[in-house]
N, C-alpha and C positions, 0 to 999 in steps of 0.2 A: 440797484433795482434788479430784480429777476427778470430777464428776458427770454426764459424758457417758454415757449408756446404751449407746452403741455401743462404747465403750473400757474402761468400768469394770463388769466382770461381776459384782463383790460388790454394787454398787448396783442393778444389774438384778435379780439374785436376790433382793435384800431387798425391792424393789418388788414382784415378783411374790408373794413370800410374804405381805407385808403385804396385797396386794390379794386374795389368796385367802382369807386368814383373815377379813378384813373382811366379803367377800361370804358366805362359809359362816356367819359370825355372823348377817348380815342376813336370808339366805334360808332357812337351815335352823334354826339354834339358837334365835333369838329367837322366831320364829314357834311353834315346838314348845312352848316354855315358855308362850307366850300360850294356845295351844290347850289345853294341860294344865290352865290356870288357869280357863279359860272352859268346860271339859268336865269337872267332877269326876265321879268315879266313881259309878255309880247306887247309890241308898241300899240299903244290906243287901249290896252286891257285895263278896264276899270277895277279899282278896288272895291268890296262890297261897302254898301251903305250901312248905317245903323240898324234898319229894318231888314235888310238882307242877312246881317250877321245874326240877329234875333232868330230868323227864319231857319239859318243854319243850325244854331244850338238846338232848336226845336226838331229839326230833321235827325240830328244826332240822338238826340234824347229819346226819341221815339224809334230809335234803330232801324231806320230807313235804309241805312247803308247795308243791312243784312240781307236785303232781296234786290236792290238797286246798285249797279256800279255806276263809276264816273270815269271809263277808261276805254277809249275806242282803240282796238288793236289793229295792227297793220294789215291783216288778212281781209279779203273782200267780204267775208260774211259780217264783218263790223261795219260796212259802208251805210248800213240803214241808220246807224246811230250817230253818224258824224259825217262832216264833209271830208275829213282827213283822219288820220291817225293821231292819236295824242302825243305831245311832247312834254318834255320835262318843265319847259317854260309856261305850260298851261296851269302848272301848279304852284308858280312861284311867287304868286300875289295873295297868298292866304293870309288871313289874320286870325288869331285866336278868337273866338267868339266869346270866351269867358276864361277866368283864371283857372277853373278846374275842368275845362272842355277841351277836347281834342283840337290841336291846330291843324291836323292833317286835311288832305284834300278830299276825303271821304271816298276812296277809290272803291270800296265796296269788295264783296267776296263773291257774289254770284249773281245770275241774271234770272232769278225767279220772276222778276219784272223787268221792264226794259231799261236798257242802259240811258242815264238821264245827262250824259255830257252835253248834249245839244238840245234839251227839252225846251229851253227858252226860245229856241228857233222852231222847233216842230209845234209847239203849242204856245203861240205868243200872247193868247188872251187870258183873261181872268177866268171867263165863265166855265171852260172845260175844267181847269183845275178845281175850282170850287165844287162842281158837281161830282168829281173824281174823288175828291176827299171826303166829301159827305157820305157818298156811296159809291164805290168803284163800278158796282154793276149797273148804275144808271147810264154810264157812257160806254163801258166794256163789259157785255154780258157775261163772258166766261172768265172775269177777272178774280183771282184768288186773294186779293189784297184785301186786308181788313179795313173796315169803314172808320172814319174819324168824326163822328157826329159831335162829339165834345168840343170840337173847333168851332162849332157854330152855336147860336143862341136861337130859341124859339119864342116869338113874341106874338101878341095879339095884334098889334098893329105896327107897322113899319115906319119909323120916325124920320125927320129929315135928317141926313147923313149917314143914315144905316144903309147897308147894302144888301138887298134881298136876293137870294139864290131860289130861281124858278126850276122846280124840280119836276120831273115828268111824271106821268100818272103811274102810281104804284109806289112811289119813293117819297112822297111828301108825308108829313106827320098825320097821322090818324086823327088828331085832336083839332084839325083844321088851323093850327096856328102858321105863323110866316116863318121861314128860315133865314136868318140874316148872318152875315159874316163876323167873327170876332176878330179882335187885333191879331191873336195868334195865328188865325188862318190867313190874315192878310200879310204876315210877316213870312209865313211859310211859302205863300204863293209867290210872293217877291223874290224869294230865294231861288224857288225853282225856276222862274223866269229869268233870273241873272245868269243861269247855266248856258253859256253859249260858246261856241268855238270861235276865236278870233283869228283874223287872217295873219298868216305867217309871213315874215320878212322874205325878199326874194331870194336871199342867200340859204334859206332852209328848203330843202327838198324833201319833202316827206309824201309818199304815195303809198295806196293800197297795193298789197302784193297779189299776184295772180294765185288763183287757188282751184284745185281739182274738187268739183262738187260731187264727186261719187264717193268720196271717202272723207269723212270730217276729221278734225284734228287728232282725236284719240281714237281713230279706227271706227268712228260712227258711220253708219249708213246715212245717206242723204235724207231720208224720211225721219231720222231720228234727232236731226239738228232743231230742236224746238225753237219755235218762234223766229227762226232765221230764214225760213224757207222763200219768204216774201222778197228777199234781196238778191235772189240768184240771177246771175246774168242770163242763163239759160231760159229763164221765165220771162224776160225783159219785155216783151211784146205783149203778154197776157193780160188784157184789160182788167178782168176780174181780180187777178193777183195784185196787179199794180193798184186798183182802187182799195183792195184789202190792205195793202202796206201802207198806203198814203191818205185815204180818204174815210175808210170805215170808221175810225175811232171818233169822228165827230158825226158823220151823216149816217152811220149805223149800216149793219150787213144788210137790211131791207130797204135802205135808201130813204127811209122816212125821217131821219134826222131826229132830234130831241126839241119838242116844244119850248118856244122862248129862248132856245140856246142855239140849236143848229138847224137850218132850214132843210125841209124834205125835198128830196130830188125826184121822188116818185110824183109823177104828175106835175111837175114844175113847168111853168110856162117858159122859163128862161131855158131849161133843159131841153123842152120839147119844140123850140121855136125852129121854125124852118132854117132860118138864118143862126147857125151857132157861134157868131162872133162874140156876143155878149158873154156866153158861157166859158168859151177859150179865154177871153180876155181875163175874166175873174180868176180862172185857174192860173194862168200865167203871171197875173200882176197882183193878185190879191184883191181883198174887198173889205173896206171898213167905213162905210158911210150909211149903214142901216143900223138905227139904234135898237132895233128888235132883236138883232142877233149879235154875236161875238166877231172878233177879228177873223177873216178868212187870210190865211198866210198865203205869198206868192210861191207857186211851185216852179215858175220859170227858170230860176237859178238852179234848181235841183233835178228837174226831169228834162229829158230831151223832147223835141218835137215829136217823134215817133210815140214816146211814152205817154206823152199828154194826149195826142190823137187816140191811142188805145184806150185810156181812162175815159175820155169825152165820149167815145164811141160806145163803150160798156155802159155809161150812164144813160145814154140816149136810147138804148135798145133793152133796158132791164126794167123791172119792177112794173109792168105794164106801159113804160115808154115805148114808143115806136118811131123815133125820129130816125132820120138817116145819119149814118155813120160819117165821120170826118177824116181827112187825110192829113198826113204830117206835114205836106206842102201847104194846106190850108192854114195850120198852125205856125208854119214857119213865117207866112206872110203877115200874120197878125203880130207875131213876135217883132218883126223887122218895123212894123208900123210904130210899135212903142205904145206905151200908156196914153190913152186919149185925155185931152185936156178936161179938166175938172171931174176927172174919174173918181177920186176920193172924196169929193165935196158934196 
């Protein structure tokens, strides 16, 4: 047999194929196996359910990772996206959603939209996600995200078992039909709600690094760091900016909320009550016993007494509200009292 590479194309092709497979094994496959062995899933981190896997496949097929990341970096500007920086173990429990679908953790490439690492904690209810998918402008006025109305069905009458999406004025169909969720919408929302950071073992010490806010990572000025100014430590006690960062996405900039989805804070009897105990309790411990609205997540684990006092004071003195401001000491006493009996019932 002629083994001259210049004259025997079969030998040349075989050599190229063997070389390609060998390099792939050495550079990609074996390191991936070693990484998986050296970084087991975090204790208590669940695997994705079949519903969540279908949602992940839809997330990938729609190219959501092109605008949304799932990687919390160690610098302080990422603190708004997660409780801690991401670690390799966060991505060790991934399962291929399909034979020809990416197995990866969908790290993403840019933050045209917010990072979704901890979106299941930031937005634990279905209502916000359905509104956001049907038309992002219904909950975030300045959003540039495309709408996904094809994930929903329009029906003349809502049948038993169907889940209706109550849309604010200006976003409902012009034909007067009701909007209900499809199975694909439910799958995608289930996947988004599964995106949560889990507690690290005691031996892992991962913290956010201090950061100079005057200059960004790549020489940016402070005003050029789009979408991240709300998490700046220097603005920590600014009630308006804290409200914008933590509350506005549901209750809106004007405090009027979204009908049938998120209650209005403007003119609210709870917000304007002379005794702010109930309002502070809701902010600290969350609220999930009113069938009219979605779940209110607890902010007591995320925000300090000073920050919650600043937010509540801003809410009680804005949008025609004229109630007295509250102090951090008052918030501290309610936090120490704990969740009242039958609070969620």
